[in-house]
mmCIF file of the N, C-alpha and C atoms, coordinates in Angstrom:
data_MODEL
# 
_entry.id   MODEL 
# 
loop_
_atom_site.group_PDB 
_atom_site.id 
_atom_site.type_symbol 
_atom_site.label_atom_id 
_atom_site.label_alt_id 
_atom_site.label_comp_id 
_atom_site.label_asym_id 
_atom_site.label_entity_id 
_atom_site.label_seq_id 
_atom_site.pdbx_PDB_ins_code 
_atom_site.Cartn_x 
_atom_site.Cartn_y 
_atom_site.Cartn_z 
_atom_site.occupancy 
_atom_site.B_iso_or_equiv 
_atom_site.pdbx_formal_charge 
_atom_site.auth_seq_id 
_atom_site.auth_comp_id 
_atom_site.auth_asym_id 
_atom_site.auth_atom_id 
_atom_site.pdbx_PDB_model_num 
ATOM 1   N N  . MET A 1 1  ? 36.712 -44.275 61.170 1.00 0.00 ? 1  MET A N  1 
ATOM 2   C CA . MET A 1 1  ? 37.890 -44.740 59.788 1.00 0.00 ? 1  MET A CA 1 
ATOM 3   C C  . MET A 1 1  ? 39.492 -44.381 60.778 1.00 0.00 ? 1  MET A C  1 
ATOM 4   N N  . ALA A 1 2  ? 40.037 -45.874 61.253 1.00 0.00 ? 2  ALA A N  1 
ATOM 5   C CA . ALA A 1 2  ? 40.931 -45.421 62.274 1.00 0.00 ? 2  ALA A CA 1 
ATOM 6   C C  . ALA A 1 2  ? 42.001 -45.329 61.866 1.00 0.00 ? 2  ALA A C  1 
ATOM 7   N N  . ILE A 1 3  ? 43.023 -44.778 62.366 1.00 0.00 ? 3  ILE A N  1 
ATOM 8   C CA . ILE A 1 3  ? 44.341 -44.354 62.115 1.00 0.00 ? 3  ILE A CA 1 
ATOM 9   C C  . ILE A 1 3  ? 45.265 -44.965 62.032 1.00 0.00 ? 3  ILE A C  1 
ATOM 10  N N  . ARG A 1 4  ? 45.659 -45.381 60.922 1.00 0.00 ? 4  ARG A N  1 
ATOM 11  C CA . ARG A 1 4  ? 46.943 -46.599 60.929 1.00 0.00 ? 4  ARG A CA 1 
ATOM 12  C C  . ARG A 1 4  ? 48.464 -46.454 61.449 1.00 0.00 ? 4  ARG A C  1 
ATOM 13  N N  . ILE A 1 5  ? 48.634 -46.747 62.264 1.00 0.00 ? 5  ILE A N  1 
ATOM 14  C CA . ILE A 1 5  ? 49.725 -46.365 62.632 1.00 0.00 ? 5  ILE A CA 1 
ATOM 15  C C  . ILE A 1 5  ? 50.727 -47.780 62.767 1.00 0.00 ? 5  ILE A C  1 
ATOM 16  N N  . GLY A 1 6  ? 51.978 -47.759 61.543 1.00 0.00 ? 6  GLY A N  1 
ATOM 17  C CA . GLY A 1 6  ? 53.014 -49.233 61.511 1.00 0.00 ? 6  GLY A CA 1 
ATOM 18  C C  . GLY A 1 6  ? 53.922 -48.786 62.414 1.00 0.00 ? 6  GLY A C  1 
ATOM 19  N N  . LEU A 1 7  ? 54.049 -50.104 63.017 1.00 0.00 ? 7  LEU A N  1 
ATOM 20  C CA . LEU A 1 7  ? 55.179 -49.960 64.177 1.00 0.00 ? 7  LEU A CA 1 
ATOM 21  C C  . LEU A 1 7  ? 56.294 -50.836 63.478 1.00 0.00 ? 7  LEU A C  1 
ATOM 22  N N  . VAL A 1 8  ? 57.431 -50.087 63.237 1.00 0.00 ? 8  VAL A N  1 
ATOM 23  C CA . VAL A 1 8  ? 58.517 -50.711 62.762 1.00 0.00 ? 8  VAL A CA 1 
ATOM 24  C C  . VAL A 1 8  ? 59.424 -51.438 63.481 1.00 0.00 ? 8  VAL A C  1 
ATOM 25  N N  . GLY A 1 9  ? 59.758 -52.599 63.340 1.00 0.00 ? 9  GLY A N  1 
ATOM 26  C CA . GLY A 1 9  ? 60.754 -52.672 64.554 1.00 0.00 ? 9  GLY A CA 1 
ATOM 27  C C  . GLY A 1 9  ? 60.395 -54.731 65.092 1.00 0.00 ? 9  GLY A C  1 
ATOM 28  N N  . ASP A 1 10 ? 61.111 -54.960 65.554 1.00 0.00 ? 10 ASP A N  1 
ATOM 29  C CA . ASP A 1 10 ? 61.182 -56.567 65.632 1.00 0.00 ? 10 ASP A CA 1 
ATOM 30  C C  . ASP A 1 10 ? 60.717 -56.613 66.873 1.00 0.00 ? 10 ASP A C  1 
ATOM 31  N N  . TYR A 1 11 ? 59.343 -57.230 67.137 1.00 0.00 ? 11 TYR A N  1 
ATOM 32  C CA . TYR A 1 11 ? 58.600 -57.201 68.386 1.00 0.00 ? 11 TYR A CA 1 
ATOM 33  C C  . TYR A 1 11 ? 59.324 -58.369 69.386 1.00 0.00 ? 11 TYR A C  1 
ATOM 34  N N  . SER A 1 12 ? 59.286 -58.064 70.613 1.00 0.00 ? 12 SER A N  1 
ATOM 35  C CA . SER A 1 12 ? 60.218 -58.805 71.162 1.00 0.00 ? 12 SER A CA 1 
ATOM 36  C C  . SER A 1 12 ? 58.863 -58.086 73.061 1.00 0.00 ? 12 SER A C  1 
ATOM 37  N N  . PRO A 1 13 ? 58.366 -59.344 73.171 1.00 0.00 ? 13 PRO A N  1 
ATOM 38  C CA . PRO A 1 13 ? 57.909 -59.078 75.142 1.00 0.00 ? 13 PRO A CA 1 
ATOM 39  C C  . PRO A 1 13 ? 58.389 -58.699 75.781 1.00 0.00 ? 13 PRO A C  1 
ATOM 40  N N  . GLN A 1 14 ? 59.826 -59.093 75.880 1.00 0.00 ? 14 GLN A N  1 
ATOM 41  C CA . GLN A 1 14 ? 60.579 -58.856 76.684 1.00 0.00 ? 14 GLN A CA 1 
ATOM 42  C C  . GLN A 1 14 ? 61.104 -56.674 76.758 1.00 0.00 ? 14 GLN A C  1 
ATOM 43  N N  . VAL A 1 15 ? 61.049 -56.429 75.683 1.00 0.00 ? 15 VAL A N  1 
ATOM 44  C CA . VAL A 1 15 ? 61.470 -55.484 75.388 1.00 0.00 ? 15 VAL A CA 1 
ATOM 45  C C  . VAL A 1 15 ? 60.250 -54.115 76.037 1.00 0.00 ? 15 VAL A C  1 
ATOM 46  N N  . THR A 1 16 ? 60.447 -54.101 77.146 1.00 0.00 ? 16 THR A N  1 
ATOM 47  C CA . THR A 1 16 ? 59.532 -52.935 77.905 1.00 0.00 ? 16 THR A CA 1 
ATOM 48  C C  . THR A 1 16 ? 58.874 -52.035 76.789 1.00 0.00 ? 16 THR A C  1 
ATOM 49  N N  . ALA A 1 17 ? 59.592 -51.202 76.001 1.00 0.00 ? 17 ALA A N  1 
ATOM 50  C CA . ALA A 1 17 ? 58.454 -50.239 75.145 1.00 0.00 ? 17 ALA A CA 1 
ATOM 51  C C  . ALA A 1 17 ? 57.873 -50.653 73.706 1.00 0.00 ? 17 ALA A C  1 
ATOM 52  N N  . HIS A 1 18 ? 58.368 -52.038 74.099 1.00 0.00 ? 18 HIS A N  1 
ATOM 53  C CA . HIS A 1 18 ? 57.402 -52.585 72.689 1.00 0.00 ? 18 HIS A CA 1 
ATOM 54  C C  . HIS A 1 18 ? 56.231 -53.218 73.267 1.00 0.00 ? 18 HIS A C  1 
ATOM 55  N N  . VAL A 1 19 ? 55.972 -53.512 74.325 1.00 0.00 ? 19 VAL A N  1 
ATOM 56  C CA . VAL A 1 19 ? 54.936 -53.812 75.080 1.00 0.00 ? 19 VAL A CA 1 
ATOM 57  C C  . VAL A 1 19 ? 54.159 -52.388 75.740 1.00 0.00 ? 19 VAL A C  1 
ATOM 58  N N  . ALA A 1 20 ? 54.945 -51.256 75.890 1.00 0.00 ? 20 ALA A N  1 
ATOM 59  C CA . ALA A 1 20 ? 54.125 -50.167 76.140 1.00 0.00 ? 20 ALA A CA 1 
ATOM 60  C C  . ALA A 1 20 ? 53.472 -49.012 75.310 1.00 0.00 ? 20 ALA A C  1 
ATOM 61  N N  . ILE A 1 21 ? 54.656 -49.154 74.236 1.00 0.00 ? 21 ILE A N  1 
ATOM 62  C CA . ILE A 1 21 ? 53.927 -48.486 72.639 1.00 0.00 ? 21 ILE A CA 1 
ATOM 63  C C  . ILE A 1 21 ? 52.632 -48.292 72.436 1.00 0.00 ? 21 ILE A C  1 
ATOM 64  N N  . PRO A 1 22 ? 51.779 -49.603 72.573 1.00 0.00 ? 22 PRO A N  1 
ATOM 65  C CA . PRO A 1 22 ? 50.459 -50.169 71.610 1.00 0.00 ? 22 PRO A CA 1 
ATOM 66  C C  . PRO A 1 22 ? 49.899 -49.268 72.873 1.00 0.00 ? 22 PRO A C  1 
ATOM 67  N N  . GLN A 1 23 ? 50.068 -49.894 74.024 1.00 0.00 ? 23 GLN A N  1 
ATOM 68  C CA . GLN A 1 23 ? 49.413 -49.613 75.303 1.00 0.00 ? 23 GLN A CA 1 
ATOM 69  C C  . GLN A 1 23 ? 49.051 -48.011 75.424 1.00 0.00 ? 23 GLN A C  1 
ATOM 70  N N  . ALA A 1 24 ? 50.146 -47.133 75.215 1.00 0.00 ? 24 ALA A N  1 
ATOM 71  C CA . ALA A 1 24 ? 50.295 -45.703 75.238 1.00 0.00 ? 24 ALA A CA 1 
ATOM 72  C C  . ALA A 1 24 ? 49.353 -45.249 74.222 1.00 0.00 ? 24 ALA A C  1 
ATOM 73  N N  . LEU A 1 25 ? 49.510 -45.523 73.052 1.00 0.00 ? 25 LEU A N  1 
ATOM 74  C CA . LEU A 1 25 ? 49.063 -45.145 71.704 1.00 0.00 ? 25 LEU A CA 1 
ATOM 75  C C  . LEU A 1 25 ? 47.436 -45.175 71.694 1.00 0.00 ? 25 LEU A C  1 
ATOM 76  N N  . ALA A 1 26 ? 46.974 -46.788 72.190 1.00 0.00 ? 26 ALA A N  1 
ATOM 77  C CA . ALA A 1 26 ? 45.386 -46.788 72.826 1.00 0.00 ? 26 ALA A CA 1 
ATOM 78  C C  . ALA A 1 26 ? 44.568 -45.760 74.188 1.00 0.00 ? 26 ALA A C  1 
ATOM 79  N N  . LEU A 1 27 ? 45.730 -45.615 74.763 1.00 0.00 ? 27 LEU A N  1 
ATOM 80  C CA . LEU A 1 27 ? 45.239 -44.292 75.811 1.00 0.00 ? 27 LEU A CA 1 
ATOM 81  C C  . LEU A 1 27 ? 45.230 -43.007 75.420 1.00 0.00 ? 27 LEU A C  1 
ATOM 82  N N  . ALA A 1 28 ? 46.331 -43.056 74.273 1.00 0.00 ? 28 ALA A N  1 
ATOM 83  C CA . ALA A 1 28 ? 45.909 -41.478 73.803 1.00 0.00 ? 28 ALA A CA 1 
ATOM 84  C C  . ALA A 1 28 ? 44.879 -41.447 72.851 1.00 0.00 ? 28 ALA A C  1 
ATOM 85  N N  . ALA A 1 29 ? 44.516 -42.204 72.033 1.00 0.00 ? 29 ALA A N  1 
ATOM 86  C CA . ALA A 1 29 ? 43.407 -42.432 71.549 1.00 0.00 ? 29 ALA A CA 1 
ATOM 87  C C  . ALA A 1 29 ? 42.132 -42.431 71.959 1.00 0.00 ? 29 ALA A C  1 
ATOM 88  N N  . ASN A 1 30 ? 42.023 -43.342 73.090 1.00 0.00 ? 30 ASN A N  1 
ATOM 89  C CA . ASN A 1 30 ? 40.758 -43.108 73.839 1.00 0.00 ? 30 ASN A CA 1 
ATOM 90  C C  . ASN A 1 30 ? 40.753 -41.579 74.517 1.00 0.00 ? 30 ASN A C  1 
ATOM 91  N N  . GLU A 1 31 ? 41.354 -40.471 75.039 1.00 0.00 ? 31 GLU A N  1 
ATOM 92  C CA . GLU A 1 31 ? 41.788 -39.864 75.135 1.00 0.00 ? 31 GLU A CA 1 
ATOM 93  C C  . GLU A 1 31 ? 40.847 -38.341 74.453 1.00 0.00 ? 31 GLU A C  1 
ATOM 94  N N  . ALA A 1 32 ? 41.806 -38.586 72.852 1.00 0.00 ? 32 ALA A N  1 
ATOM 95  C CA . ALA A 1 32 ? 41.317 -37.848 71.683 1.00 0.00 ? 32 ALA A CA 1 
ATOM 96  C C  . ALA A 1 32 ? 39.745 -38.360 71.196 1.00 0.00 ? 32 ALA A C  1 
ATOM 97  N N  . ARG A 1 33 ? 39.525 -40.072 71.752 1.00 0.00 ? 33 ARG A N  1 
ATOM 98  C CA . ARG A 1 33 ? 37.925 -39.857 71.318 1.00 0.00 ? 33 ARG A CA 1 
ATOM 99  C C  . ARG A 1 33 ? 38.366 -40.593 69.197 1.00 0.00 ? 33 ARG A C  1 
ATOM 100 N N  . CYS A 1 34 ? 38.898 -41.370 69.031 1.00 0.00 ? 34 CYS A N  1 
ATOM 101 C CA . CYS A 1 34 ? 39.484 -41.340 67.931 1.00 0.00 ? 34 CYS A CA 1 
ATOM 102 C C  . CYS A 1 34 ? 39.797 -43.398 68.162 1.00 0.00 ? 34 CYS A C  1 
ATOM 103 N N  . GLU A 1 35 ? 39.999 -43.720 66.663 1.00 0.00 ? 35 GLU A N  1 
ATOM 104 C CA . GLU A 1 35 ? 40.099 -45.071 66.722 1.00 0.00 ? 35 GLU A CA 1 
ATOM 105 C C  . GLU A 1 35 ? 41.571 -45.387 66.287 1.00 0.00 ? 35 GLU A C  1 
ATOM 106 N N  . ILE A 1 36 ? 42.644 -46.322 66.706 1.00 0.00 ? 36 ILE A N  1 
ATOM 107 C CA . ILE A 1 36 ? 43.803 -46.465 66.037 1.00 0.00 ? 36 ILE A CA 1 
ATOM 108 C C  . ILE A 1 36 ? 44.130 -48.422 65.871 1.00 0.00 ? 36 ILE A C  1 
ATOM 109 N N  . GLU A 1 37 ? 44.841 -48.401 65.026 1.00 0.00 ? 37 GLU A N  1 
ATOM 110 C CA . GLU A 1 37 ? 44.883 -49.607 64.224 1.00 0.00 ? 37 GLU A CA 1 
ATOM 111 C C  . GLU A 1 37 ? 46.722 -49.763 64.249 1.00 0.00 ? 37 GLU A C  1 
ATOM 112 N N  . THR A 1 38 ? 47.383 -50.368 65.471 1.00 0.00 ? 38 THR A N  1 
ATOM 113 C CA . THR A 1 38 ? 48.365 -50.300 65.035 1.00 0.00 ? 38 THR A CA 1 
ATOM 114 C C  . THR A 1 38 ? 49.129 -51.840 64.396 1.00 0.00 ? 38 THR A C  1 
ATOM 115 N N  . THR A 1 39 ? 49.939 -52.209 63.323 1.00 0.00 ? 39 THR A N  1 
ATOM 116 C CA . THR A 1 39 ? 50.410 -53.189 63.426 1.00 0.00 ? 39 THR A CA 1 
ATOM 117 C C  . THR A 1 39 ? 51.909 -53.263 63.406 1.00 0.00 ? 39 THR A C  1 
ATOM 118 N N  . TRP A 1 40 ? 52.575 -54.134 63.313 1.00 0.00 ? 40 TRP A N  1 
ATOM 119 C CA . TRP A 1 40 ? 53.898 -54.457 63.656 1.00 0.00 ? 40 TRP A CA 1 
ATOM 120 C C  . TRP A 1 40 ? 54.237 -55.156 62.438 1.00 0.00 ? 40 TRP A C  1 
ATOM 121 N N  . LEU A 1 41 ? 55.739 -54.202 61.935 1.00 0.00 ? 41 LEU A N  1 
ATOM 122 C CA . LEU A 1 41 ? 56.129 -54.172 60.683 1.00 0.00 ? 41 LEU A CA 1 
ATOM 123 C C  . LEU A 1 41 ? 57.662 -55.205 60.788 1.00 0.00 ? 41 LEU A C  1 
ATOM 124 N N  . ALA A 1 42 ? 58.317 -56.168 60.680 1.00 0.00 ? 42 ALA A N  1 
ATOM 125 C CA . ALA A 1 42 ? 59.370 -56.818 61.197 1.00 0.00 ? 42 ALA A CA 1 
ATOM 126 C C  . ALA A 1 42 ? 60.778 -55.990 60.264 1.00 0.00 ? 42 ALA A C  1 
ATOM 127 N N  . THR A 1 43 ? 61.647 -55.900 60.436 1.00 0.00 ? 43 THR A N  1 
ATOM 128 C CA . THR A 1 43 ? 62.769 -55.090 59.530 1.00 0.00 ? 43 THR A CA 1 
ATOM 129 C C  . THR A 1 43 ? 63.109 -55.835 58.595 1.00 0.00 ? 43 THR A C  1 
ATOM 130 N N  . GLU A 1 44 ? 62.758 -56.942 58.872 1.00 0.00 ? 44 GLU A N  1 
ATOM 131 C CA . GLU A 1 44 ? 63.411 -58.361 57.897 1.00 0.00 ? 44 GLU A CA 1 
ATOM 132 C C  . GLU A 1 44 ? 62.502 -58.310 56.710 1.00 0.00 ? 44 GLU A C  1 
ATOM 133 N N  . THR A 1 45 ? 60.832 -57.538 56.778 1.00 0.00 ? 45 THR A N  1 
ATOM 134 C CA . THR A 1 45 ? 59.876 -57.690 55.301 1.00 0.00 ? 45 THR A CA 1 
ATOM 135 C C  . THR A 1 45 ? 60.122 -55.931 54.351 1.00 0.00 ? 45 THR A C  1 
ATOM 136 N N  . ILE A 1 46 ? 60.939 -54.744 55.442 1.00 0.00 ? 46 ILE A N  1 
ATOM 137 C CA . ILE A 1 46 ? 61.139 -53.271 54.774 1.00 0.00 ? 46 ILE A CA 1 
ATOM 138 C C  . ILE A 1 46 ? 61.184 -54.002 53.316 1.00 0.00 ? 46 ILE A C  1 
ATOM 139 N N  . ALA A 1 47 ? 62.425 -53.907 53.149 1.00 0.00 ? 47 ALA A N  1 
ATOM 140 C CA . ALA A 1 47 ? 62.858 -53.949 51.812 1.00 0.00 ? 47 ALA A CA 1 
ATOM 141 C C  . ALA A 1 47 ? 62.604 -55.094 50.655 1.00 0.00 ? 47 ALA A C  1 
ATOM 142 N N  . GLN A 1 48 ? 61.436 -55.766 51.174 1.00 0.00 ? 48 GLN A N  1 
ATOM 143 C CA . GLN A 1 48 ? 60.711 -56.703 50.339 1.00 0.00 ? 48 GLN A CA 1 
ATOM 144 C C  . GLN A 1 48 ? 59.648 -55.996 49.055 1.00 0.00 ? 48 GLN A C  1 
ATOM 145 N N  . ASP A 1 49 ? 58.797 -54.843 50.217 1.00 0.00 ? 49 ASP A N  1 
ATOM 146 C CA . ASP A 1 49 ? 58.002 -54.459 49.635 1.00 0.00 ? 49 ASP A CA 1 
ATOM 147 C C  . ASP A 1 49 ? 57.933 -52.193 49.903 1.00 0.00 ? 49 ASP A C  1 
ATOM 148 N N  . ILE A 1 50 ? 58.107 -51.511 49.985 1.00 0.00 ? 50 ILE A N  1 
ATOM 149 C CA . ILE A 1 50 ? 58.191 -50.442 50.630 1.00 0.00 ? 50 ILE A CA 1 
ATOM 150 C C  . ILE A 1 50 ? 56.479 -49.910 50.482 1.00 0.00 ? 50 ILE A C  1 
ATOM 151 N N  . ARG A 1 51 ? 55.661 -50.253 49.535 1.00 0.00 ? 51 ARG A N  1 
ATOM 152 C CA . ARG A 1 51 ? 54.442 -50.152 49.077 1.00 0.00 ? 51 ARG A CA 1 
ATOM 153 C C  . ARG A 1 51 ? 53.861 -50.105 50.380 1.00 0.00 ? 51 ARG A C  1 
ATOM 154 N N  . GLN A 1 52 ? 54.224 -51.017 51.408 1.00 0.00 ? 52 GLN A N  1 
ATOM 155 C CA . GLN A 1 52 ? 53.654 -51.331 52.132 1.00 0.00 ? 52 GLN A CA 1 
ATOM 156 C C  . GLN A 1 52 ? 53.268 -50.315 53.378 1.00 0.00 ? 52 GLN A C  1 
ATOM 157 N N  . PHE A 1 53 ? 54.287 -49.478 53.435 1.00 0.00 ? 53 PHE A N  1 
ATOM 158 C CA . PHE A 1 53 ? 54.070 -47.814 53.743 1.00 0.00 ? 53 PHE A CA 1 
ATOM 159 C C  . PHE A 1 53 ? 52.830 -47.032 53.697 1.00 0.00 ? 53 PHE A C  1 
ATOM 160 N N  . SER A 1 54 ? 52.530 -47.462 52.420 1.00 0.00 ? 54 SER A N  1 
ATOM 161 C CA . SER A 1 54 ? 51.408 -46.433 51.902 1.00 0.00 ? 54 SER A CA 1 
ATOM 162 C C  . SER A 1 54 ? 50.093 -46.944 52.134 1.00 0.00 ? 54 SER A C  1 
ATOM 163 N N  . SER A 1 55 ? 50.276 -47.376 53.032 1.00 0.00 ? 55 SER A N  1 
ATOM 164 C CA . SER A 1 55 ? 48.605 -47.854 53.680 1.00 0.00 ? 55 SER A CA 1 
ATOM 165 C C  . SER A 1 55 ? 48.777 -47.230 55.115 1.00 0.00 ? 55 SER A C  1 
ATOM 166 N N  . PHE A 1 56 ? 49.188 -46.890 55.439 1.00 0.00 ? 56 PHE A N  1 
ATOM 167 C CA . PHE A 1 56 ? 49.207 -46.265 57.245 1.00 0.00 ? 56 PHE A CA 1 
ATOM 168 C C  . PHE A 1 56 ? 49.583 -44.735 57.190 1.00 0.00 ? 56 PHE A C  1 
ATOM 169 N N  . ASP A 1 57 ? 48.690 -44.168 57.952 1.00 0.00 ? 57 ASP A N  1 
ATOM 170 C CA . ASP A 1 57 ? 48.861 -42.685 58.682 1.00 0.00 ? 57 ASP A CA 1 
ATOM 171 C C  . ASP A 1 57 ? 50.339 -42.204 58.674 1.00 0.00 ? 57 ASP A C  1 
ATOM 172 N N  . ALA A 1 58 ? 50.784 -43.107 59.835 1.00 0.00 ? 58 ALA A N  1 
ATOM 173 C CA . ALA A 1 58 ? 51.781 -42.975 60.310 1.00 0.00 ? 58 ALA A CA 1 
ATOM 174 C C  . ALA A 1 58 ? 52.741 -43.728 60.274 1.00 0.00 ? 58 ALA A C  1 
ATOM 175 N N  . LEU A 1 59 ? 54.419 -43.821 60.696 1.00 0.00 ? 59 LEU A N  1 
ATOM 176 C CA . LEU A 1 59 ? 54.724 -44.908 60.697 1.00 0.00 ? 59 LEU A CA 1 
ATOM 177 C C  . LEU A 1 59 ? 55.438 -44.215 62.350 1.00 0.00 ? 59 LEU A C  1 
ATOM 178 N N  . TRP A 1 60 ? 56.164 -45.284 63.265 1.00 0.00 ? 60 TRP A N  1 
ATOM 179 C CA . TRP A 1 60 ? 56.928 -45.166 64.305 1.00 0.00 ? 60 TRP A CA 1 
ATOM 180 C C  . TRP A 1 60 ? 57.963 -46.324 64.354 1.00 0.00 ? 60 TRP A C  1 
ATOM 181 N N  . CYS A 1 61 ? 59.079 -46.150 64.033 1.00 0.00 ? 61 CYS A N  1 
ATOM 182 C CA . CYS A 1 61 ? 60.393 -46.571 64.681 1.00 0.00 ? 61 CYS A CA 1 
ATOM 183 C C  . CYS A 1 61 ? 60.594 -46.650 66.218 1.00 0.00 ? 61 CYS A C  1 
ATOM 184 N N  . VAL A 1 62 ? 60.384 -48.467 66.341 1.00 0.00 ? 62 VAL A N  1 
ATOM 185 C CA . VAL A 1 62 ? 60.417 -48.741 67.526 1.00 0.00 ? 62 VAL A CA 1 
ATOM 186 C C  . VAL A 1 62 ? 62.119 -48.536 68.246 1.00 0.00 ? 62 VAL A C  1 
ATOM 187 N N  . PRO A 1 63 ? 61.849 -48.941 69.556 1.00 0.00 ? 63 PRO A N  1 
ATOM 188 C CA . PRO A 1 63 ? 63.421 -48.648 69.655 1.00 0.00 ? 63 PRO A CA 1 
ATOM 189 C C  . PRO A 1 63 ? 63.529 -50.183 70.243 1.00 0.00 ? 63 PRO A C  1 
ATOM 190 N N  . ALA A 1 64 ? 64.849 -50.537 70.484 1.00 0.00 ? 64 ALA A N  1 
ATOM 191 C CA . ALA A 1 64 ? 65.870 -51.940 70.771 1.00 0.00 ? 64 ALA A CA 1 
ATOM 192 C C  . ALA A 1 64 ? 66.236 -52.815 69.215 1.00 0.00 ? 64 ALA A C  1 
ATOM 193 N N  . SER A 1 65 ? 67.846 -52.163 69.592 1.00 0.00 ? 65 SER A N  1 
ATOM 194 C CA . SER A 1 65 ? 68.836 -53.268 68.854 1.00 0.00 ? 65 SER A CA 1 
ATOM 195 C C  . SER A 1 65 ? 69.238 -54.250 68.820 1.00 0.00 ? 65 SER A C  1 
ATOM 196 N N  . PRO A 1 66 ? 70.176 -54.605 68.308 1.00 0.00 ? 66 PRO A N  1 
ATOM 197 C CA . PRO A 1 66 ? 70.142 -54.916 66.850 1.00 0.00 ? 66 PRO A CA 1 
ATOM 198 C C  . PRO A 1 66 ? 68.642 -54.966 66.164 1.00 0.00 ? 66 PRO A C  1 
ATOM 199 N N  . TYR A 1 67 ? 68.486 -54.619 65.216 1.00 0.00 ? 67 TYR A N  1 
ATOM 200 C CA . TYR A 1 67 ? 67.347 -54.924 64.353 1.00 0.00 ? 67 TYR A CA 1 
ATOM 201 C C  . TYR A 1 67 ? 67.779 -55.879 63.146 1.00 0.00 ? 67 TYR A C  1 
ATOM 202 N N  . ALA A 1 68 ? 66.779 -56.694 63.043 1.00 0.00 ? 68 ALA A N  1 
ATOM 203 C CA . ALA A 1 68 ? 67.165 -58.392 62.421 1.00 0.00 ? 68 ALA A CA 1 
ATOM 204 C C  . ALA A 1 68 ? 67.766 -57.771 61.068 1.00 0.00 ? 68 ALA A C  1 
ATOM 205 N N  . SER A 1 69 ? 66.989 -56.480 60.549 1.00 0.00 ? 69 SER A N  1 
ATOM 206 C CA . SER A 1 69 ? 67.678 -56.359 59.093 1.00 0.00 ? 69 SER A CA 1 
ATOM 207 C C  . SER A 1 69 ? 68.122 -54.835 58.851 1.00 0.00 ? 69 SER A C  1 
ATOM 208 N N  . MET A 1 70 ? 68.997 -54.268 58.931 1.00 0.00 ? 70 MET A N  1 
ATOM 209 C CA . MET A 1 70 ? 69.529 -52.939 58.754 1.00 0.00 ? 70 MET A CA 1 
ATOM 210 C C  . MET A 1 70 ? 69.586 -52.287 57.662 1.00 0.00 ? 70 MET A C  1 
ATOM 211 N N  . ASP A 1 71 ? 68.762 -53.045 56.540 1.00 0.00 ? 71 ASP A N  1 
ATOM 212 C CA . ASP A 1 71 ? 68.171 -52.082 55.239 1.00 0.00 ? 71 ASP A CA 1 
ATOM 213 C C  . ASP A 1 71 ? 66.976 -51.610 54.985 1.00 0.00 ? 71 ASP A C  1 
# 
């Protein structure tokens, strides 16, 4: 079973961290011999249903602001 990690932020391919974080997590998972699944959670969707967080094993609030929603 994969470890599910929610990446909280507004993905942009121009942001180095946004590209690097999933790659770094994949490298770490390979080294630890485990499976991971990353899902981007756009800030505009967070307030709509916070129950979505319960399906994740971990959350990572990614850098690069301003976020689309500060709520």
